[in-house]
Structures are given as structure tokens and as C-alpha cells.
VOGU-3710 file (C-alpha; in Angstrom, 3 decimals, decimal comma):
1> mtqktrdqip> 4,662/-7,227/-27,551  2,077/-4,472/-27,226  0,873/-3,724/-23,721  -2,767/-4,735/-23,367  -5,553/-2,363/-22,458  -7,916/-3,199/-19,640  -10,795/-4,229/-21,889  -8,570/-6,891/-23,466  -8,264/-8,772/-20,154  -10,957/-11,376/-19,323
11> akwkwnlkdi> -13,200/-10,437/-16,410  -12,029/-13,412/-14,324  -8,572/-11,841/-14,053  -9,864/-8,426/-12,896  -11,042/-7,365/-9,465  -14,711/-6,549/-8,973  -14,987/-3,165/-7,287  -18,768/-3,486/-7,298  -18,316/-5,401/-4,053  -17,556/-1,984/-2,535
21> faskkaldac> -20,176/0,035/-4,419  -22,555/-1,883/-6,646  -23,533/1,196/-8,667  -22,984/4,897/-9,198  -26,153/5,398/-7,180  -24,594/3,629/-4,190  -21,412/5,713/-4,525  -23,424/8,931/-4,656  -25,424/7,843/-1,607  -22,170/7,359/0,298
31> ekdilaladt> -21,071/10,848/-0,734  -24,297/12,275/0,701  -23,732/10,345/3,923  -20,202/11,739/4,180  -21,411/15,314/3,693  -24,165/14,834/6,280  -21,775/13,262/8,794  -19,228/16,025/8,200  -21,892/18,637/8,901  -22,972/16,789/12,048
41> laslqgkvek> -19,410/16,486/13,254  -18,714/20,159/12,578  -21,868/21,119/14,520  -20,457/19,428/17,629  -17,535/21,827/17,859  -17,514/23,463/21,265  -19,739/20,698/22,691  -17,229/17,893/23,200  -16,955/18,387/26,933  -20,701/17,826/27,294
51> dpikavetsf> -20,809/14,584/25,257  -17,361/13,379/24,143  -18,610/9,941/23,071  -21,117/11,423/20,603  -18,377/13,416/18,914  -15,978/10,452/18,792  -18,700/8,138/17,489  -19,633/10,603/14,726  -15,973/10,977/13,785  -15,551/7,223/13,378
61> klsramgsyl> -18,748/6,926/11,330  -17,424/9,625/9,035  -14,025/7,924/8,822  -15,617/4,589/7,918  -17,753/6,051/5,125  -14,883/8,184/3,865  -12,583/5,158/3,880  -14,895/3,224/1,571  -15,368/6,186/-0,764  -11,675/7,031/-0,969
71> tfsrmqqdqd> -10,529/3,417/-1,352  -12,972/2,770/-4,179  -11,939/5,969/-5,959  -8,217/5,295/-5,603  -8,502/1,671/-6,726  -10,427/2,751/-9,826  -7,630/5,152/-10,669  -4,968/2,522/-9,932  -6,473/0,183/-12,514  -6,195/2,880/-15,200
81> gantaykaqm> -4,501/6,130/-14,288  -5,130/7,615/-17,720  -8,926/7,307/-17,473  -10,274/10,857/-17,156  -13,454/9,748/-15,369  -11,381/7,918/-12,750  -9,110/10,937/-12,297  -12,124/13,191/-11,828  -13,613/10,790/-9,281  -10,322/10,666/-7,377
91> akagalmvka> -10,151/14,456/-7,343  -13,664/14,538/-5,882  -12,659/11,999/-3,245  -9,608/14,081/-2,332  -11,683/17,212/-1,889  -14,208/15,275/0,170  -11,418/13,968/2,380  -10,192/17,502/3,028  -13,717/18,538/4,025  -14,080/15,529/6,321
101> raagaylepe> -10,764/16,174/8,046  -11,504/19,861/8,457  -14,908/19,063/9,985  -13,265/17,118/12,806  -10,061/19,102/13,220  -11,292/20,466/16,554  -11,996/17,044/18,065  -8,645/16,050/19,522  -7,765/19,544/20,810  -11,152/19,760/22,574
111> llqlseeklq> -10,854/16,270/24,013  -7,450/17,173/25,419  -9,068/20,003/27,337  -10,747/17,333/29,456  -8,992/16,327/32,635  -6,526/13,460/32,646  -8,866/11,551/34,957  -11,774/11,986/32,523  -9,711/10,792/29,559  -8,458/7,764/31,468
121> alkvdpkhsq> -12,045/6,938/32,455  -13,164/7,155/28,822  -10,283/4,894/27,847  -11,399/2,082/30,164  -15,175/2,622/29,909  -16,607/-0,893/29,259  -19,700/0,556/27,584  -17,555/2,047/24,826  -14,618/-0,355/24,721  -14,321/0,033/20,936
131> ysnffhdlir> -12,759/3,454/21,566  -10,100/2,345/24,070  -7,295/2,384/21,477  -8,354/5,815/20,289  -8,179/7,300/23,780  -4,909/5,505/24,472  -3,317/7,109/21,402  -4,880/10,479/22,188  -3,341/10,538/25,654  -0,008/9,258/24,322
141> trphilpteq> 0,262/11,878/21,579  -0,977/14,831/23,636  2,251/16,856/23,126  1,876/16,634/19,338  -1,745/17,712/18,895  -2,096/21,366/17,928  -4,712/23,978/18,809  -7,957/23,738/16,834  -7,161/26,540/14,384  -3,843/24,959/13,457
151> eellaksgev> -5,363/21,475/13,131  -8,006/22,932/10,788  -5,294/24,584/8,681  -3,356/21,314/8,374  -6,515/19,426/7,441  -7,367/21,912/4,705  -3,807/21,664/3,345  -3,981/17,887/2,926  -4,347/17,852/-0,856  -1,488/20,301/-1,293
161> fatasrvfnv> 0,858/18,245/0,868  0,039/15,156/-1,245  1,056/16,817/-4,517  4,521/15,231/-4,809  3,181/11,702/-4,366  0,278/12,291/-6,734  2,479/13,746/-9,484  4,996/10,909/-9,229  2,244/8,301/-9,573  1,000/9,934/-12,762
171> lnnvdlplpe> 4,520/10,107/-14,171  5,398/6,530/-13,206  2,147/4,829/-14,201  0,920/6,898/-17,151  3,359/9,358/-18,688  6,783/7,669/-18,405  7,960/6,938/-21,998  9,628/3,510/-21,928  11,612/2,289/-24,938  11,690/-0,875/-27,006
181> tldesgktsk> 14,469/-3,187/-25,782  15,884/-6,553/-26,757  13,933/-9,631/-25,637  14,566/-13,382/-25,492  13,513/-13,909/-29,112  16,297/-11,647/-30,362  13,768/-9,013/-31,387  12,704/-5,903/-29,501  9,587/-5,420/-27,413  8,097/-2,577/-25,414
191> lthasygekl> 9,605/-2,246/-21,957  6,993/-2,062/-19,191  7,206/-2,189/-15,404  6,177/-5,860/-15,473  8,378/-6,936/-18,404  11,325/-5,115/-16,802  11,533/-7,762/-14,077  11,294/-10,551/-16,626  14,069/-9,095/-18,748  16,332/-8,642/-15,714
201> rsknrevrke> 16,040/-12,402/-15,131  17,101/-13,215/-18,699  20,122/-15,481/-19,250  21,089/-13,151/-22,103  23,154/-10,383/-20,579  22,371/-7,989/-23,427  18,649/-8,366/-22,696  19,294/-7,512/-19,051  21,587/-4,614/-19,890  19,225/-3,015/-22,408
211> afegmmnafg> 16,254/-3,331/-20,053  18,170/-1,802/-17,146  19,575/1,064/-19,160  16,225/1,637/-20,847  14,431/1,957/-17,506  17,152/4,052/-15,855  17,458/6,370/-18,844  13,680/6,819/-18,954  13,693/7,993/-15,352  16,988/9,832/-15,862
221> nfkgtlssly> 15,390/11,999/-18,526  13,150/13,333/-15,757  15,864/13,683/-13,125  15,064/17,338/-12,547  11,381/16,560/-12,034  12,061/13,514/-9,850  14,606/15,278/-7,647  12,196/18,186/-7,171  9,391/15,802/-6,226  11,651/13,958/-3,797
231> issvkndvlh> 12,850/17,175/-2,177  9,223/18,287/-1,813  8,319/14,960/-0,210  11,187/15,200/2,273  10,321/18,797/3,128  6,715/17,739/3,646  7,795/15,081/6,170  10,144/17,465/7,945  7,541/20,229/8,106  4,916/17,938/9,612
241> aqlrhygsar> 7,425/16,713/12,194  8,334/20,290/13,119  4,737/21,485/13,275  3,819/18,622/15,599  6,899/19,108/17,772  8,712/15,893/16,997  12,498/15,857/17,061  12,702/14,461/13,540  10,628/13,083/10,685  11,819/9,629/11,730
251> ksslsnheip> 10,422/10,069/15,230  7,176/11,375/13,785  6,751/8,347/11,529  7,635/5,762/14,185  5,529/7,444/16,847  2,346/6,614/14,962  2,948/2,951/15,786  4,616/3,347/19,199  7,931/2,086/17,853  10,987/3,357/19,766
261> lsvydsllke> 13,890/4,763/17,773  16,024/2,064/19,379  14,095/-0,618/17,472  14,701/1,148/14,170  18,386/1,629/14,976  18,744/-2,016/16,016  17,321/-3,172/12,695  19,847/-1,036/10,816  22,668/-2,302/13,028  21,771/-5,939/12,389
271> ahkafpvldr> 21,495/-5,294/8,658  24,977/-3,766/8,659  26,333/-6,854/10,432  25,191/-8,942/7,481  27,136/-6,909/4,905  30,056/-9,399/4,859  27,597/-12,168/3,962  26,161/-10,021/1,183  29,649/-9,267/-0,112  30,439/-12,988/-0,164
281> ylrlrkkalk> 27,213/-13,715/-2,033  27,960/-11,042/-4,649  31,438/-12,488/-5,217  29,873/-15,915/-5,656  27,321/-14,529/-8,124  30,057/-12,805/-10,122  32,014/-16,052/-10,317  28,968/-18,149/-11,256  27,954/-15,751/-14,033  31,552/-15,536/-15,279
291> vdqlhlydly> 31,526/-11,758/-15,660  34,443/-9,391/-15,238  32,339/-6,851/-13,389  29,017/-7,410/-11,640  26,412/-4,789/-12,559  23,013/-4,069/-11,032  21,379/-5,791/-14,000  23,208/-9,007/-13,035  21,581/-9,343/-9,607  18,304/-11,044/-10,572
301> vpitadfkmd> 19,167/-13,681/-13,143  19,378/-17,214/-11,654  22,991/-18,298/-11,247  22,267/-21,962/-11,928  22,667/-22,698/-15,617  19,715/-25,041/-15,979  17,184/-23,164/-13,827  13,924/-22,185/-15,498  10,584/-22,036/-13,709  7,671/-20,555/-15,595
311> ipypeacklv> 4,631/-20,284/-13,335  1,491/-19,025/-15,085  -0,993/-17,361/-12,780  -3,368/-20,368/-12,398  -0,362/-22,502/-11,412  0,810/-19,795/-9,010  -2,592/-19,926/-7,318  -2,270/-23,684/-6,838  1,301/-23,378/-5,593  0,387/-20,722/-3,044
321> kkglaplged> -2,545/-22,737/-1,752  -0,379/-25,844/-1,428  2,374/-23,949/0,348  -0,068/-22,368/2,793  -1,791/-25,657/3,641  -0,216/-25,656/7,163  -2,410/-22,633/7,959  -5,491/-24,850/7,867  -8,484/-25,847/5,812  -10,409/-22,620/6,449
331> ygklldkayk> -7,462/-20,591/5,205  -7,399/-22,676/2,023  -11,106/-22,126/1,447  -10,594/-18,401/1,853  -7,815/-18,489/-0,754  -10,192/-20,237/-3,154  -12,742/-17,517/-2,524  -10,180/-14,819/-3,254  -9,262/-16,538/-6,529  -12,813/-17,189/-7,706
341> dnwidvyetk> -14,664/-14,109/-6,475  -12,520/-11,467/-8,194  -10,576/-10,190/-5,219  -7,440/-10,025/-7,374  -6,508/-7,798/-10,318  -3,918/-9,964/-12,016  -2,221/-8,649/-15,137  -0,412/-5,495/-16,179  -2,420/-3,223/-18,468  -1,844/0,193/-19,965
351> gkrsgayswg> -2,122/2,921/-17,333  -2,319/0,497/-14,407  -0,366/1,259/-11,268  2,938/-0,597/-11,115  3,925/-2,990/-8,340  1,530/-4,834/-6,070  -0,524/-4,210/-2,933  -3,425/-5,406/-0,835  -6,165/-2,969/0,123  -9,891/-2,798/0,676
361> tydshpyvll> -12,463/-1,414/3,070  -13,826/-2,556/6,402  -17,198/-3,162/4,744  -15,835/-5,212/1,846  -13,470/-8,117/1,424  -9,781/-7,262/0,853  -8,447/-6,774/-2,660  -5,066/-7,510/-4,235  -3,446/-5,600/-7,088  -0,794/-7,506/-9,059
371> nhtdsidgam> 1,152/-7,053/-12,266  1,749/-10,778/-12,558  4,610/-12,304/-14,511  4,891/-16,068/-15,037  7,821/-16,510/-12,694  8,735/-17,553/-9,172  8,791/-13,855/-8,270  5,213/-13,529/-9,513  4,107/-16,474/-7,369  5,884/-15,119/-4,300
381> tlahelgham> 4,295/-11,703/-4,817  0,897/-13,391/-4,887  1,705/-15,236/-1,640  2,947/-12,018/-0,032  -0,064/-9,894/-0,927  -2,504/-12,633/0,071  -0,811/-12,618/3,475  -1,839/-8,975/3,835  -5,314/-9,714/2,483  -5,996/-12,591/4,882
391> hsyhsnkaqp> -4,607/-10,546/7,774  -7,089/-7,776/6,958  -9,937/-10,225/6,446  -9,495/-11,811/9,867  -8,776/-8,511/11,615  -11,974/-6,993/10,211  -13,924/-10,104/11,090  -12,678/-10,228/14,677  -12,569/-6,522/15,555  -14,931/-3,551/15,399
401> yekagyslfa> -14,041/-0,900/12,847  -12,480/1,287/15,522  -9,892/-1,407/16,370  -9,440/-3,333/13,126  -6,466/-1,361/11,814  -2,898/-2,504/12,395  0,570/-1,027/12,110  3,007/-1,525/9,254  5,287/-3,504/11,570  2,445/-5,934/12,254
411> aevaspcnei> 1,435/-5,985/8,594  4,842/-7,207/7,462  4,619/-10,398/9,502  1,863/-12,332/7,747  3,191/-11,620/4,251  6,815/-12,848/4,693  5,443/-15,809/6,634  3,452/-16,776/3,542  6,524/-16,450/1,345  8,543/-18,705/3,658
421> lvsralqkeh> 5,844/-21,378/3,676  5,558/-21,359/-0,123  9,347/-21,438/-0,442  9,514/-24,494/1,830  6,870/-26,232/-0,250  8,956/-25,596/-3,366  12,086/-26,928/-1,679  10,318/-30,157/-0,836  9,242/-30,605/-4,463  12,569/-29,721/-6,014
//
């Protein structure tokens, strides 16, 4: 089966990014706003002590506009990473982001020159309560904010530090040469990121084996490139942690969300406690599949002989809505809106980013990227990503821009909750 191109997919199964920017004219207008706000913010350097709120307000306005511009540009590229116009637009967005960050690099160092009493007063000022979280984090992270010159240097280096991630995405989504492998019909078909999951669930072990080896060999042929990219990514994390005076990259990452190392360590400890259960499950799977040795490509196929559940996308939408009915009528109406108003990019196409995510801007509805397969996994992925989308929708609706964001730990509550509810609905039916 030949992988489809984007223009072969009906419009109803593709997201509508015009809900972010209706036209090139609107996108260009946002770019002008960003440049003007960056200039205004830069002009306030050395004047923060006199009017800290003006500088903070300008910074957030710039961040909001930049967020819309960058999100739109990245989502365009994610839908087709080989499109040269999209790549050029993303490059422009990256350069604009560097300029925006550099324009405000002085802000936190200058704010920290204010007295502790002044900062605490700004934090609890009822006239500017939208900035309370910002000042809380500023005070909390004081030891890790660098002098202005160093903050400017880090801001200007942003695109360089992102090189490893950017190169991997191009390799994974555009340039990775995947082979033809055996399929259920006994013939061969092109292996893709989406069909890989389907083939790993095949009852035919040869289908699973060929798909697994085809994918691993494809990546293995670039092992030098991939290991270099990974090493660069690790060094990037370590360097940032060192520059900002954290004890480790782990502390640096967790600090952003005020998560103690003890929480992270406790999660690992509890996971390790469950290893005996996992071992028991793997022995059971080996026995049920009647194989001499259990391989990685044997971990996804159902172990019940008569299990088969094909769930085309329209049916997945109905299943998810039914499963999430306990969340209320308004939630169901919002799901219908997401389905009907092109919030979701459904099917895998050539050059599209692999995997799934939910994203969007404060000034638009959330979006969901899928690479849907007609399976229970595809339906659960839809439920998961819609959990993120509805979380963002309600957070944006209830909070000002300055407070609408949430941590990864909070993000991964709504999405598994949705999966559990849909799973329970399935259990009741079957």
C-alpha cells in the first residue's frame, strides 16, 4: 500500500490551521507585531526598576504573539516536513523566536535587582494578579538566573542548541528509508510509522518479525548519526544545567515545575517494585503465544486467539464520546465540536510527523495530531490526546494567558483519565 500524500486526504480529516491565522496577511501582521513588541521590550532595558509592570506586561504580550506564530509554523511543518515552504516558514519563526528572547533577556536579571520586599509586593499586588505566578517563579529561581549579558548569549544561541532535535525530526519524519515488509495478505507493503504498529499486532509472527527488523535496521543504518544526535542532546541538557547552577540536568528539568527529586525517585522505586508482576505477565504471554523465546515484536499482539477489534476513525470518535459521557453533557458537546470543526488531523501522510500530540495557541482552540490506525490503540490515542485538548481548552477559558499554562505532571492526568473511562466503557460492552 502506497503512503498517501496530504492532498489525497479529504478536508474533513485534516485540521484547519486557518483558525490560528486565516491568511498569509494575518500571519505577516503578527510578525510585524512581534518585531514591534520586541523593539519595545528591548527599549525598556535599564528602566525596569522605574516601571517593572510595563516591562513584564510587554514581555507577556510578545510571548503570546510569538506563541501563536511559532505554533502555527511548527504545525504546518509537522503536517508535511518535506514541504520547502513550510520549512522556510519554520526557519523564519525560529529566527524570530531568537530575536524575541534576546530582546527580553535582561528582564529577569533586572527584576532581581529589586529588593525582596518589592518583589513580594509585586507578587501579591491585586491590581496585577495575572502576574503572581510569574513573580513566584522568579523569586523561586533567583539562584539560577544569570547576569544580563549571559542571558542574552543563551537567548541568541537558542537555535543552535535545538539542532539535535531538529535534525532528528527531519530524519525520522522525512528522510528515513523504510522497507517493504510482509503484511496480512501474504504480500509486501511499505512500512510506515503508522503501519508499524499495525504489523506488530499481527497474529502472523513473520509479519511482526519483518516489521520489527525492518524498522530497527532502518534506524540502525543511521546509528552513527543517531548516537551523535543523542550525545549532543544530552550535552545540551548538561550544559544548561551547569550554566544555571543546577546540580544535574535532572534537577534542572524538575525545577521548572517545582517537583522535588524525591518525587521522581519515588516513582522509579514504585516502578521497580512492579517488576515481578511484569515478569509474570511476560511469562504468561510467552505461554499463551506458544513461542520458545519471547521477542520484542511479540509484546503487542493480542494473546487471545479470537480477539480482533477494528475501529475505524468515525467509530473511534463515537466510542470515545460514549466512554467520556461521565464527564458531562458539555464535555460531550465539546468533543463533537472538535470532531466537526477540524481540530484533528487524523491520518498518516507522506512527510507528516509521526506519533500524536495536542497543541494549539491561547487565542485558538486546541488541535490534535494523530496518525490513526483502525485499532483499539488508535481509539485510545484519540481519547488520550483529547484529554490534553480539553484540559487546554478549559484552562485557557478559565485563566488569563499569563496563568493558563500547566506543568507536564498536571498534563498527564486528564489524558490517562480519559483512557481509563473509555476502557471501562469497552469492558461493559464486551
